[in-house]
MIVEXNU-324133 format. One record per residue (C-alpha): residue number from 1; residue in three letters; x, z, y. Coordinates in steps of 0.2 Angstrom, whole numbers. Each point is the difference from the previous one (the first is absolute). Example, Ala and Ser with C-alpha at 12.3 -4.5 7.8 and 13.67 -1.06 7.14 Angstrom:
! residues 2
+-----+------+-------+-------+-------+
| pos | code |     x |     z |     y |
+-----+------+-------+-------+-------+
|   1 |  ala |    62 |    39 |   -22 |
|   2 |  ser |     6 |    -3 |    17 |
+-----+------+-------+-------+-------+
This chain:
! residues 252
+-----+------+-------+-------+-------+
| pos | code |     x |     z |     y |
+-----+------+-------+-------+-------+
|   1 |  met |   198 |    42 |    62 |
|   2 |  lys |   -12 |   -10 |    12 |
|   3 |  thr |   -19 |     4 |    -3 |
|   4 |  gly |    -4 |   -17 |    -6 |
|   5 |  leu |    14 |     0 |   -13 |
|   6 |  phe |    -4 |    17 |    -6 |
|   7 |  arg |   -19 |    -4 |    -3 |
|   8 |  lys |     5 |   -15 |    -9 |
|   9 |  thr |    12 |     9 |   -12 |
|  10 |  leu |   -13 |    14 |    -1 |
|  11 |  asp |   -13 |   -13 |    -6 |
|  12 |  asn |    11 |    -8 |   -12 |
|  13 |  phe |     4 |    17 |    -8 |
|  14 |  leu |   -19 |     3 |    -1 |
|  15 |  thr |    -3 |   -17 |    -8 |
|  16 |  leu |    13 |     5 |   -13 |
|  17 |  leu |    -9 |    15 |    -4 |
|  18 |  tyr |   -17 |    -5 |     1 |
|  19 |  pro |     0 |   -18 |    -3 |
|  20 |  pro |   -17 |   -10 |     4 |
|  21 |  arg |   -11 |    -3 |   -14 |
|  22 |  cys |   -14 |   -12 |    -5 |
|  23 |  val |   -15 |     8 |     6 |
|  24 |  ser |    -9 |    -6 |   -17 |
|  25 |  cys |    12 |     2 |   -14 |
|  26 |  gly |    14 |    12 |     9 |
|  27 |  glu |    14 |   -14 |    -4 |
|  28 |  val |    15 |     3 |    12 |
|  29 |  leu |    -1 |   -14 |    15 |
|  30 |  pro |    15 |    -8 |     9 |
|  31 |  arg |    -9 |     2 |    17 |
|  32 |  lys |    -9 |    15 |     9 |
|  33 |  thr |   -13 |   -13 |     8 |
|  34 |  gln |    -5 |    -6 |   -17 |
|  35 |  ala |   -15 |     7 |    -8 |
|  36 |  leu |     0 |    -8 |   -17 |
|  37 |  cys |    12 |    -6 |   -14 |
|  38 |  glu |     1 |   -18 |    -4 |
|  39 |  ser |   -11 |     2 |   -16 |
|  40 |  cys |   -14 |    10 |     8 |
|  41 |  glu |    -1 |   -11 |    15 |
|  42 |  lys |    -3 |   -15 |   -11 |
|  43 |  arg |   -13 |    11 |   -11 |
|  44 |  phe |    -8 |     4 |    17 |
|  45 |  asp |     0 |   -19 |     6 |
|  46 |  thr |    -9 |    -4 |   -16 |
|  47 |  glu |   -13 |    15 |     2 |
|  48 |  ser |    -4 |    -4 |    19 |
|  49 |  lys |    -4 |   -18 |    -5 |
|  50 |  met |   -12 |     5 |   -14 |
|  51 |  pro |   -18 |    -5 |     5 |
|  52 |  cys |   -14 |    13 |     2 |
|  53 |  pro |    -9 |     1 |   -16 |
|  54 |  lys |   -17 |     0 |     8 |
|  55 |  cys |     3 |   -15 |    12 |
|  56 |  gly |    15 |   -10 |    -6 |
|  57 |  lys |     8 |     2 |    18 |
|  58 |  ala |    16 |     6 |     5 |
|  59 |  his |    -1 |    19 |     3 |
|  60 |  ser |     5 |    -2 |    19 |
|  61 |  lys |   -16 |   -12 |     2 |
|  62 |  cys |   -12 |     9 |   -10 |
|  63 |  asp |   -16 |     9 |     7 |
|  64 |  cys |   -11 |    -1 |   -15 |
|  65 |  val |     1 |    20 |    -2 |
|  66 |  ile |    -9 |     2 |    15 |
|  67 |  asn |   -19 |     4 |     0 |
|  68 |  pro |    -6 |   -16 |    10 |
|  69 |  glu |   -15 |    12 |     8 |
|  70 |  phe |    12 |     8 |    11 |
|  71 |  glu |    11 |   -12 |    11 |
|  72 |  lys |     7 |    12 |    12 |
|  73 |  val |    12 |     5 |   -14 |
|  74 |  lys |    12 |   -12 |    -9 |
|  75 |  leu |    15 |     3 |   -11 |
|  76 |  ile |    17 |    -8 |     0 |
|  77 |  his |    12 |     4 |   -14 |
|  78 |  val |    17 |    -7 |    -5 |
|  79 |  thr |     0 |     3 |   -19 |
|  80 |  gly |   -10 |     8 |   -15 |
|  81 |  tyr |     5 |     8 |   -16 |
|  82 |  asp |    -8 |     8 |   -16 |
|  83 |  met |     2 |    20 |     2 |
|  84 |  lys |     3 |     0 |   -19 |
|  85 |  arg |    16 |   -13 |     0 |
|  86 |  asp |    17 |     0 |     7 |
|  87 |  ser |     2 |   -10 |    16 |
|  88 |  val |    13 |     0 |    14 |
|  89 |  ser |   -15 |     2 |    13 |
|  90 |  arg |    -6 |    15 |   -10 |
|  91 |  asn |    17 |     7 |    -1 |
|  92 |  ile |     4 |    -2 |    19 |
|  93 |  ile |   -16 |     7 |     5 |
|  94 |  leu |     3 |    15 |   -10 |
|  95 |  arg |    18 |     2 |     5 |
|  96 |  leu |    -4 |     0 |    19 |
|  97 |  lys |   -14 |    13 |    -2 |
|  98 |  asp |    14 |    12 |    -5 |
|  99 |  asp |    15 |    -6 |     9 |
| 100 |  asn |     3 |    -7 |    19 |
| 101 |  ile |    11 |   -15 |    -5 |
| 102 |  lys |     2 |   -11 |    15 |
| 103 |  ser |     5 |   -15 |    -9 |
| 104 |  gly |   -17 |     2 |   -11 |
| 105 |  phe |   -11 |     2 |    14 |
| 106 |  asp |     8 |   -15 |    10 |
| 107 |  phe |    -4 |   -10 |   -15 |
| 108 |  val |   -16 |     5 |    -2 |
| 109 |  ser |    -4 |    -1 |    19 |
| 110 |  glu |     6 |   -18 |     2 |
| 111 |  arg |   -11 |    -6 |   -13 |
| 112 |  met |   -15 |     9 |     6 |
| 113 |  ala |     3 |    -7 |    18 |
| 114 |  glu |     2 |   -17 |    -7 |
| 115 |  ala |   -17 |     1 |    -9 |
| 116 |  leu |    -8 |     6 |    16 |
| 117 |  leu |     8 |   -13 |    10 |
| 118 |  asp |    -6 |   -13 |   -12 |
| 119 |  arg |   -18 |     5 |     3 |
| 120 |  ile |     1 |     5 |    18 |
| 121 |  ser |    10 |    -7 |    15 |
| 122 |  gly |    15 |    10 |     7 |
| 123 |  gly |    -7 |    -3 |    18 |
| 124 |  tyr |   -18 |     7 |    -5 |
| 125 |  leu |     9 |    14 |    -9 |
| 126 |  ala |    11 |     7 |    15 |
| 127 |  lys |   -15 |    -3 |    13 |
| 128 |  asn |   -15 |     8 |    -9 |
| 129 |  cys |     5 |    10 |   -14 |
| 130 |  leu |     5 |    18 |    -4 |
| 131 |  val |    10 |     4 |   -17 |
| 132 |  thr |    -5 |    17 |    -7 |
| 133 |  phe |     1 |     7 |   -18 |
| 134 |  val |    -9 |    10 |   -15 |
| 135 |  pro |     9 |    16 |     2 |
| 136 |  arg |     6 |    10 |   -14 |
| 137 |  ser |    -5 |    17 |    -5 |
| 138 |  lys |     9 |    14 |     7 |
| 139 |  lys |     5 |     5 |   -17 |
| 140 |  ala |     7 |   -15 |    -5 |
| 141 |  lys |     9 |    -4 |    17 |
| 142 |  arg |     8 |    18 |    -2 |
| 143 |  lys |     6 |    -3 |   -17 |
| 144 |  ala |     8 |   -17 |     4 |
| 145 |  gly |     4 |     3 |    18 |
| 146 |  his |    -7 |   -16 |     6 |
| 147 |  asp |   -16 |   -11 |     1 |
| 148 |  gln |     3 |   -16 |    -8 |
| 149 |  ala |   -15 |    -9 |     8 |
| 150 |  glu |     6 |     6 |    18 |
| 151 |  ile |    17 |    -7 |    -3 |
| 152 |  leu |    -7 |   -16 |    -5 |
| 153 |  ala |   -12 |    -1 |    15 |
| 154 |  arg |    14 |     5 |    13 |
| 155 |  asn |    10 |   -15 |    -7 |
| 156 |  ile |   -14 |   -13 |    -1 |
| 157 |  ser |    -5 |     5 |    18 |
| 158 |  arg |    20 |    -3 |     4 |
| 159 |  ile |     1 |   -16 |    -9 |
| 160 |  thr |   -17 |    -8 |     6 |
| 161 |  gly |    -1 |     7 |    18 |
| 162 |  ala |   -16 |     9 |    -3 |
| 163 |  glu |    -1 |    16 |     8 |
| 164 |  phe |     1 |    17 |   -12 |
| 165 |  ala |   -13 |    12 |     2 |
| 166 |  asp |    -1 |    17 |   -11 |
| 167 |  leu |   -18 |     2 |     0 |
| 168 |  leu |    -5 |     8 |   -16 |
| 169 |  thr |     4 |    17 |    -9 |
| 170 |  asn |    -3 |     7 |   -19 |
| 171 |  leu |    -5 |    17 |    -2 |
| 172 |  ser |    -1 |    -1 |   -19 |
| 173 |  his |     9 |    11 |   -11 |
| 174 |  lys |    -2 |   -11 |   -15 |
| 175 |  met |     9 |   -16 |    -3 |
| 176 |  gln |   -11 |   -16 |    -3 |
| 177 |  lys |    11 |    -7 |   -16 |
| 178 |  lys |    -6 |    16 |   -10 |
| 179 |  leu |   -19 |    -3 |     4 |
| 180 |  gly |   -12 |   -12 |    -9 |
| 181 |  lys |    -9 |   -14 |     8 |
| 182 |  glu |   -15 |    11 |     5 |
| 183 |  lys |    10 |    15 |     5 |
| 184 |  arg |    12 |   -11 |    12 |
| 185 |  leu |   -14 |    -5 |     9 |
| 186 |  glu |    -8 |    17 |     2 |
| 187 |  asn |    18 |     7 |     4 |
| 188 |  ala |     4 |   -15 |    13 |
| 189 |  ile |   -17 |     5 |     9 |
| 190 |  lys |     5 |    17 |     3 |
| 191 |  ser |    18 |    -3 |     3 |
| 192 |  tyr |     2 |   -13 |    13 |
| 193 |  cys |    -5 |     2 |    19 |
| 194 |  leu |     6 |    -7 |    16 |
| 195 |  lys |    14 |    11 |     9 |
| 196 |  asp |   -11 |    -1 |    16 |
| 197 |  asp |   -19 |     1 |    -1 |
| 198 |  thr |    -1 |    -8 |    17 |
| 199 |  leu |    10 |   -15 |    -4 |
| 200 |  arg |    -7 |   -17 |     5 |
| 201 |  leu |     6 |   -16 |    -7 |
| 202 |  asp |   -12 |   -11 |     7 |
| 203 |  gly |     3 |   -18 |    -3 |
| 204 |  lys |    16 |     4 |    -9 |
| 205 |  his |     5 |    -9 |   -16 |
| 206 |  leu |     8 |    12 |   -11 |
| 207 |  ile |    13 |    -2 |   -14 |
| 208 |  ile |    -1 |    14 |   -12 |
| 209 |  val |    16 |     1 |   -12 |
| 210 |  asp |     2 |     8 |   -16 |
| 211 |  asp |    13 |    -4 |   -15 |
| 212 |  ile |   -14 |    -3 |   -14 |
| 213 |  val |   -18 |    -1 |    -3 |
| 214 |  thr |    -8 |     6 |   -16 |
| 215 |  thr |   -18 |     4 |     3 |
| 216 |  gly |     0 |    -3 |    19 |
| 217 |  ala |    -8 |    17 |     3 |
| 218 |  ser |    13 |     5 |    13 |
| 219 |  ile |     1 |   -17 |     9 |
| 220 |  gly |   -19 |     0 |     0 |
| 221 |  val |    -1 |    17 |     7 |
| 222 |  cys |    12 |    -2 |    13 |
| 223 |  ser |    -7 |   -17 |     5 |
| 224 |  arg |   -17 |     7 |     3 |
| 225 |  leu |     8 |    13 |    12 |
| 226 |  leu |     8 |   -13 |    11 |
| 227 |  ile |   -14 |   -11 |     0 |
| 228 |  ser |   -10 |    17 |     5 |
| 229 |  ala |    11 |     1 |    15 |
| 230 |  gly |    -3 |   -17 |     6 |
| 231 |  ala |    12 |   -12 |   -10 |
| 232 |  lys |    -7 |   -17 |     1 |
| 233 |  asp |     6 |    -3 |   -18 |
| 234 |  val |    14 |     6 |   -12 |
| 235 |  thr |    12 |    -8 |   -11 |
| 236 |  ala |     8 |     9 |   -15 |
| 237 |  leu |    18 |    -5 |    -2 |
| 238 |  val |     7 |     6 |   -17 |
| 239 |  tyr |    15 |    -4 |   -10 |
| 240 |  ala |    -9 |     0 |   -17 |
| 241 |  arg |   -15 |     2 |    -8 |
| 242 |  thr |    -3 |     5 |   -17 |
| 243 |  gln |    -7 |   -14 |   -11 |
| 244 |  asn |   -16 |     8 |    -4 |
| 245 |  ala |    -3 |     7 |    17 |
| 246 |  arg |   -17 |    -3 |     9 |
| 247 |  val |     0 |     4 |    18 |
| 248 |  lys |   -15 |    10 |     5 |
| 249 |  thr |    -4 |    -4 |    18 |
| 250 |  asp |   -18 |     3 |    -4 |
| 251 |  ile |     3 |    18 |     5 |
| 252 |  ile |     2 |    -6 |    19 |
+-----+------+-------+-------+-------+
């Protein structure tokens, strides 16, 4: 049997054994490249069009969560959700933290890249920017087998043409999601550092990627490190923010 035919047969067989499922609800899907079932896709469209409860703008155009005192850091996000309520976006984020599902990561990455390109021109991104990410704790990465923010950052780099750079590390043994607001900031300050203490980013524009922002502690601390290394400014790009999140850029 020819190699191409063998691979196709094997692929079809594996698809029968492990059919693609909706990243949100788990319903079996007709195509491997599809991320959401028809019902969840409609729910996502409705959720993503809901305005920010603070400024009334679409989430992708909202910047009211940024402390205006610090102009060097701004936030771009695709959607938002209430942590206590079921939503497609919340289900996707939770699933991708645990499972490296290509269709799910492609779905999220494409929407993050669209939001970024809507605010920053593609030519500017490709010429002047570096894309990096908020690294996961070693414990969480070891448990899941992947870093969801790194996958998103690499995908966004590929889509936009901006150069990818792995600049930060996370030395923490604690997971941020298990900590309260004050403890998150304390843990973030102790945990994040530059991979290279001699790194210079003079004049560079940094795009720092994460899947979600809750208190903003991780993004704030990582942005401070990048600016201390000479970055001209930092744009935080996340898929979702919790509806009650406040980005603490005042720690910079």
